[in-house]
Every structure is written in structure tokens, then in C-alpha cells.
Phi, psi and omega in degrees: 000316182293323180296315182295325180292319178296320178299319180296320180297319179296318179296318179297322179295319179296318180297317180297323180294314180297322181296321179295321177298320179296316181296319178297319180295319179295322179296317178297319179295320179297319177296322178296319179294323178299312180298322179295319178295320179298318180296318180295321178296319178297321177297319177295318180297318180295325178293319176296319178297321179298318180294315181294322180293321177297319178296319179298317179297323180293318180295319179298319179296324179291322184282340184285000185283305191255028183285331186294314179296317178298320180297321178295316179297318181295321179294321176295318178296324179294319179296318179294318180295321181293320178296317178297320180295320179298318179296318179295322180295319179297316178296322179295320179297318177297320179296321178293322178297316178296321179297317179299320179295316178299318182295318179297318178296320180294317179298321178296316180295317180294321178295321177296318178298319179295318179298318179294324176300315179298318178297318181295322177296317179297318180295319179296321178296316178296320181296316179297319179294318179294319179297320179297313179298320180294317179297321179296316180293320178295324178293319176297322178294320180295323179279352181059044179293138180085357180265139179300151184298319181296317179297315181299318182292323179294317182293327179285344180249030184298334180292340179275344182234094185298334185275359181282126179264309179159180181278147182305318182298334180276345188259003181223158178237124186254127174301157187300319185290345185248008185298313183295317181294314182293319180295322177292319181295320180285316183059229179289345180292345176298340179264006175299144183258126179272128178239161179283323184225167175291330181296319179298320178295320180297315181299321181291322178294320178299321178298316180296321179293316184293319184269359182054052185258004181108198184236161177202155178252136185240145178240093179284125184292336182281354183226340186293140181257121180263213179100144179272132186244034179244135180297129182297334179295333181294336182292343180267359181286150178298140177085358181277130178270316180153175176286139187299323182293338179274347186269355182241163180257135179200166177287139184301332183289346178259017187296318181300317182294318182291318180291330175300322183274320189241001183290342180255016183248126178252124180266124177241166185287310183227169179293328178295321177296319180297317180296319180296318179294320180298319183286322185277324186247355182048050183293140180261005180271169177271132182244138181230133179272167179295338179269359176098008175281149187231138169240114183286161179302328180279354179109351179294143182240134179234135180191188183119196180265127181290133178253353181089149177215191182293327180267339184293144173093352182291314180295313181295326179295315180294321178295321179293323178297315179296318181294318179294322178298317179293322179296317179298323179294317179295319180295322179297317178297315180297320181297318179296315181295314181293323179299317179296316179296320180298315180297321179295320179295319179293320178297319178296319177297321179295316179297317178295325177297319178298316180294324178296315180296319178297319179294323179295320178295322177296319179295320178299317178297319178295320179296321177297318178296320177297318179298317179295317178297321178296319178297319178296319179295316179298320178296317179297319178296317179297316179298317180298311180299320181298315181292319178296316179296319180296318181295317182287337185265356182298312183298313180298322182291322178294320177297320179297322179294320179296319178297321179297318180296319177298316178299320181296319180297319180296314180294327180293318178296318179297319180291330178294316177299317178298323182294318180295316181297315180293330177293315178297317178300319180298319180294317180297316180294330177295318178295320179297320181295324180294316178298316180294328178294319179295315177299322180294323179293321179296312177300323181293323179294314176301318179298323181292321180294312180297322181295325180293317178298315181298321180295320179296317179297322179294325180292315179299316181297321181293323180296313180299317180295327180291318179296316180298322181291324180293320179295320178297317180297319181294319179298318180296324179295319180295319181298317182294325179293317179299319180295320180295322180293320179297318180295322181294319181297317181295322180293320179295323179297318180295320181294322181294318179298321179294319179296324180294318180295318180295322179296321179295322180294320182294323180295317180295316180295327179293324181292318180292323182290328181293323180289321183281345184291326181292322182289318187280347185294318180293318181298321181294321182293319179296314180298328181291321180293316178299322179296322179296318180296317180295324180295318179298316180297320178299320180294321179295315180295323180296318180295319180293320179297322181294320177297319179297318179298319180296318178297319179297320179295322179295317179296318180297323179295317178297320180297316179298320179296320179293320179296320177296319180295321179294319177299318179298317181296315179297320179297315179297321179296319178295318178298318179296320178297314180297317179296320180295319178295320178297318179296317179299316181295318181294320179293321178295320182289318186272327186239001182051050183228128176279111186294326179294315179293321179296320181293325179294324182266005187283135173239120186289120178287155179270153178054046179268128181273092183295316180300317180294322179295317178297319179295319178296319178297318179295319180295320180295318178297320178296319180295319178296319178295324179292324179293320181078182180288152180280125179262104183287341182261015185296324182294313179296320178296323179298316179298318180294320179296321178297317178297319178295322179296317178297319179296317179292325176299319180293319177296322178297320178297317178298317181294322178297316178297317179295321179296320178296318178296320178296322177298318179295319179296318180297321179296320177297318179297319179297321179297313179297319181297318179298317181296314179295322180294316180299317179296312180296320180299318179296318180296313180297320180298315179297314180297320180297316180297317181292315181292327178297314178297325181290318181288320184270353184069030181142197181076189179206160181208162182205157174249119184248127176277148177290129182271314184226156178274190183295334180269001180087009179274148178298146183252135175297140184297332179284343181246003185284149175279165183233130182241136181260121178245126183230145177226092177298162182301130177080011182231166179278156177298138180218156169281164190296331181289344181266356181277164175287174183298313180295320179295320176301315182297315180295321179296317179297320178296320178299316180293319180301312182283339174293316176295317181295323179290328178292319179221083184287161176233159182286352186212140183208145177241126178243119185255099175051044177295329184271008185300318183279359188268150173277180187296319182296315181290334176296321178295319178297315179299317181293322179297317179292321179297323180299331181290340180261359190270142169251163184297133179295137179086004179216169181274344181228157177275189184291344177269004180077020183249135176291143178213206180237155173258136184239135166255115186249119175265119188205160171245004181275127181292325181296322177293321179297324181293333182272355184282159175275331180208151180234134176237137182193192181235136177230157178242106176287332175214156186301132176085358181235118183253150182224135176284137177226157173216141181231124174251122188290337175297320178292325179296318179295322182294328180269015173090025175088000179276128183285112181234085182295145178262124180279128181250154178098175184283340182158179181291154175225157183287130181265000000 
């Protein structure tokens, strides 16, 4: 067996060695076939390159014929476009200068109008405040507040006393600087009543006595003695203002009465001046300072801060009324004058605004013309440069083509040699593989014969081993059965011995129990009889206890019911007491009657109709509730409400007038807005149509305003909707929602730049506007965008034309290639970002090598 197994191992080793040789040969042949395929592919590519290069040389030779005439025409077109652009730029500059002048004039007019509006608002505020103060003072004057009752009653009954002229305070006018001094000097005498005769004064006094209306002092002009009683030398003393009667204005016929009151009063500036005059001249007149301090002829001094009295304030009130009336008249004149000037300034500002808008539209038209001229010039320049570059590059390109053809022939010859060598190698490897396959088949047959012998020996050995294992298993089973029988026999012996011992114990216990049974039988019978007697006694006691418990429960239930009834009675008594106390208190409060005392003295009348009395009492209470409490201040409140009503009526009139003016202004604004909207709409519509054709290479588009609403009513142009209708080349007209994604994007771009072209700005940000566009449309979009661009870092581009600066956010490489500068973020290593910027002008200056400039203080963690 061992010999045959060693022989089999040797055969298997030989087979594995031959098999490895076969695999190596096949791998070499496969590599050879790959190289052969590569060489054939290279030969095909070189043949295609040779054909394409020949075609390219032929096209270049065909195009090099007519370049000279085209270049001459393009140069003439460039010269004409440049001359036209220069003229348009000059006209645009003049238009901008005129626009700046109009704007400055408009701003000046608007600022003047705003300033006049503020002044008018301040005057109205002052006027309202003065009117309120005047109405309040006039109301106090009408009510005669601060006037003695007797004086007030006489003045209200002047028609009964023909000789009554009026109160002193009503007959004089005090300048502003002397009001405090004159009012202090007069005191209560300001309410003295001036009469023509003594008889008139007598009749008025008789009236006051008869009607018990109070008291009053009268100054009859036919008897009163006037004259100034101040030494003239005192007027030359320092600090002297003058005699009080000379400092006020009054009718000459009242001179005696005024001099009687004020002819002995000297007005001085300060209390110190009065004291000095008193000490030096021993003046016997009464002195009053401008602040209201008083030095009496006897030397008494009165002063301090005035708090007002019944007579105080009448003179100042009348003076304030006159001053407020004059102020209101002046304010009304100023308001009228400022209002006229304000309206003229606003009209001038409105006219200038119209001229500014007209000038801006003219500038926009000029800017569009400049843009078109600039586009024509740029196109002529591009065409010229293209033709010049094409003409100069024809020779170099033809030489490059000749060099390419030589290189292709050289590579073709080299590949032919490689192809022959790999073909011969492939044939040689094929013969080697055939020899190794034959040797492998011989070794495999020998291996199969040896393997068959080894398998037969393995089967015989396995059968013998199975029989030996079965005999061993049967012997072990017999041994285990014998052991189990021995264990069972020993256990049964032990159990039999235990049963014998237990049986002997039971026999002994039976003998002992038989002897004791006779003695205990009598004792048990006696105990049973006693137990029966005790059980009967226990049952009797249990029945009696249950009856007692039932009686106790019944008594407790009755007690609880009585306690609840007593609580209810006490609660009702307390409620009745509280109600009685409330009734007594309410009767005392409403009728001032002690109900307890009234009940003690009450005698019940006979034949009293209680229902009728209760009804009368209820009716009386309802009438009193309907009347409500008496408002003692209702008359004064009514006067205040009337004054407030007049004030609010005037404000309502002012607001109505202002609202009407605002309505007119809004209508004017709407008219101007409609005019501006129509003009802008026409410009945007024209620009949109042109830009749409430019972007799509044809087709047409339009902006249509909504004519009528859903109900068929005409729509205001300022509130009308706008619909975009587009017809790309070769398609039917559609609204924008029916177009494809790319068509929608191009249409939106056309509309965006149409609006931008109508009113351009110097700066614009475009955020991924080219995202939905394909590569061809991106080029069209970039070309149009270039027409709106001005040179970075300056106000004009290289053609001297103003334009706009654009920041374009994009992921399109074609758009990046057309930019002047690129800004972005790069990661030189993971997790660290750096700001970079690239300006293509700098790249061109350094010879086309890309040298990004790092911006910022340094890298930061991203």
C-alpha cells in the first residue's frame, strides 16, 4: 500500500510540473497576442492621422486664396465704426452734463419744498397751540373767572344801568414788560367799575344791596379826582421806570380814574432801587418793582412769589388775549405766504423731475446706440485680428503638417518591424504548447492508473476497519448491561432490610397503644360533656350581644339626624341675622333711617293697602335709578366738550382739505407713472425682441400686457399682468411655461438684459445664470455679456465707452475662460483652504504661465 502511494505522489508531481510549463507558455503567447493587437491598433491610428493631416493641408491650401480682399473690407468697416462711436460718446457726455444740472436743480427745489413744509407744519402747530390758549382765556373771560361776584353781577346787568362804563381792567392796555407791576399796583382795584355819574354808581349799589349780590367799588368820572401825586424829581433817580399811570394805554376821558388809582404809584426796576430812593428822598409815594414787589408809603414792604388771587391775573389775562389774537393774525399771514411759496417750489420740483426722466430716457437711448456701435467695432476688430492671424499662421501651419507627416511615416515603419517579430514569436510559442500538451496527456494516463490501484486498496482497508469497530462497540454494550444488573441487585437488598426493621417497630407501638386506650376513654367522655355545655352558653351570650349592638346603632342614627337638623336651624338663623343687618345698613345708607329705632316707635296704621304701597315703592326706586347720580360738574363739562368739538371740527376740515390734496397728488403721480411705464415698457419690449433673436439665432418673442380681467372689465395699465410669448426658430408660438428648460433660461436671460439695457447700472451680480445652458448656448450668452462689460478697475473700457462691471458666479469652464479675473478657494492639503485670485492680464504678461496670487493673511481650517 505504501509503495503504490509513493508512486502516486511522484506521478502527481510530474503532472504539476508539466502543467506549470503549459500555463507559462500560454501566458507568454497571450502577452505576445496583446502586443500584436497594440501594434495593429497603432498602425490603424497612424493611418487615420495621415489621412486627417492630408485633409487639413488641403483645406488650408483652399482657404489661403481670398484672405487679402476680406482683410481690406474688414479694416474699412473698423474705421467707420470707430468714427461713429467717437461721435456717440461725445453726445452722451453732453447729455450726462445736462442731466446732472437738472438733478441739482430738482434736488434744490425739493429741498426748498421740504423746508417750507416743515416751516408750515411748525406754524400750524404754533397756530393750534395759540388757538387753544386763546379759546381757554376767552372762555375764562366769558365766565368772568377771578371777578368778584358783585362786580360780575353789575356787569351782566349793564342794560339796567345806563351810566355803567366798565371795569378798569377792560379800559386799559398794559405793555408786556409792565403787566406784573401794573397788576400788582392795581390789585383788587383792577375790578373797580368806572361810571359816568355818581347817580349811576348809586343805582348799582342799591341793586347789590337789594338783591344781596355782594359788593363793588365804583369810580364816577363826574366826581373822581385824578392827578399825579409823585414828586417829579424822583423820575430822575437811578432805576426809576416811571409813574404807573403813564406806562399804560387808555382813553383820555378815563384819565382821572386811572390817575386816581395809579397816579401815586412809582414803578422801579428792582427792590434795591426802591429802598435806595426811600432812604435818600423819603418818598411818600407807593413804589412797585417790575417783579411785583411793593414798598408802601409808610415803609411796609410786600414781596415774594405771586400765587394768584381772586383779583390777580385779570389784567395779564386780557393782555394775553390781545397778544394771542395778534399772534394768530401774524401766523395766518405767514401760513398763506409760505403755502404759496411751497406750492410753487413743489410744482417746480415736479417739472424738473419730468425733465430729468426725459433726459434719462434720452441718455438710455444714446447708451444703447453707443452699445450697438461698440458691438460693431468689437466685431470688426475681432474679424480683422482673426484674418490677420489666419494669414500669418498659414505658412507655419503647413510646415507643421509636413513635419507631422514625416513623423507618421517613421512610426509606421517601426511598427511594421514590431509586427513581424511578434508574429514569429507567436508561431514558436504555439509549437511549444502543442509538445507540452502531448507530454501532459501521457503523464495524466499514468496518474489515472496508479490512482485506481490506490483507491481499490483504500476501499478494502475501510471495510476491515468498519468490522473491527462494530465488534468493539458490541463488547462495550455487554459490559455496561452487566454492571447495571449488579447495581439493581444491591439496591433491592438494602430496601428489604429497611422494610423488616420498620415492621418490628410497628408491632411494638401497637402493643403499647392497646394498653393506654382503656385509661383515656373515660377522661375523653367527661371532657366532651363539659365542652357541649360551654358551647351552648357561648351561643346565648353571642345572641344577646348582637341585640345590644343593634339598639346602639339605632340610637346613634337618631342622634346624627337631630344634630343635622339643629345645624340647619342655626344656619338659617345666621342667614336671617345677616340679611337683617344688610337691610338695616342699606336703609341707613339710602334713607338715613335707623330701622331698629323706627320699629320701636312704629304704630301699625289701620286699613293700609300693602300691595299698592309695595308697587309705589318699586316704581319710585326705578325712577331714582333711571335718573342716576347728580353730576354737579355737568355744565362745566358741557362747555369743555363744546370747545373740544369746535377744535375737532376745525381739525377735521384741515384733514379733509389735506386728503383732497393728497388725492390730487396721487392722481398726478399715477398719470406720470403710467406715462413712464408705457415708455419703459416699449423700450424693454423692443430690446427683448432684439435680444431674443440674437440669443436664439432667429425666431421672435413679445411681451403682452393684460387687457381685461376675468370678468371682462378693462385693466389699469399699472395693475395689469404681463405674459411672455416666445417662438424659437422652427417652432410654434408658446408662452414661457410651455418651453423647455434651456429655452426658458435663454428667454429669461433675454428679458433680464432687456430690462438692464433699458436702465443699466454700473455694477451687477449674476448667480449661475448659465447653469441650465448647454455649451453652445453658453458661448452665445458669454458673447452677449461681453457687450455690456466695461474694463475692470476703470470707468470705461478699452474703446472709451462706459459699461457695467459684472460678478459672475458659475461652474461653466467656458464662462471662466471669458472672464477677466477669477476668485476662488483651493485646498493644497486636506482640511486647509486658501483664497486665490487670478487676473488673466497678468498671466498674459508673464508669457501665458498661470501664476495665481494668494490673497488673505494665510490659510484657515475649512
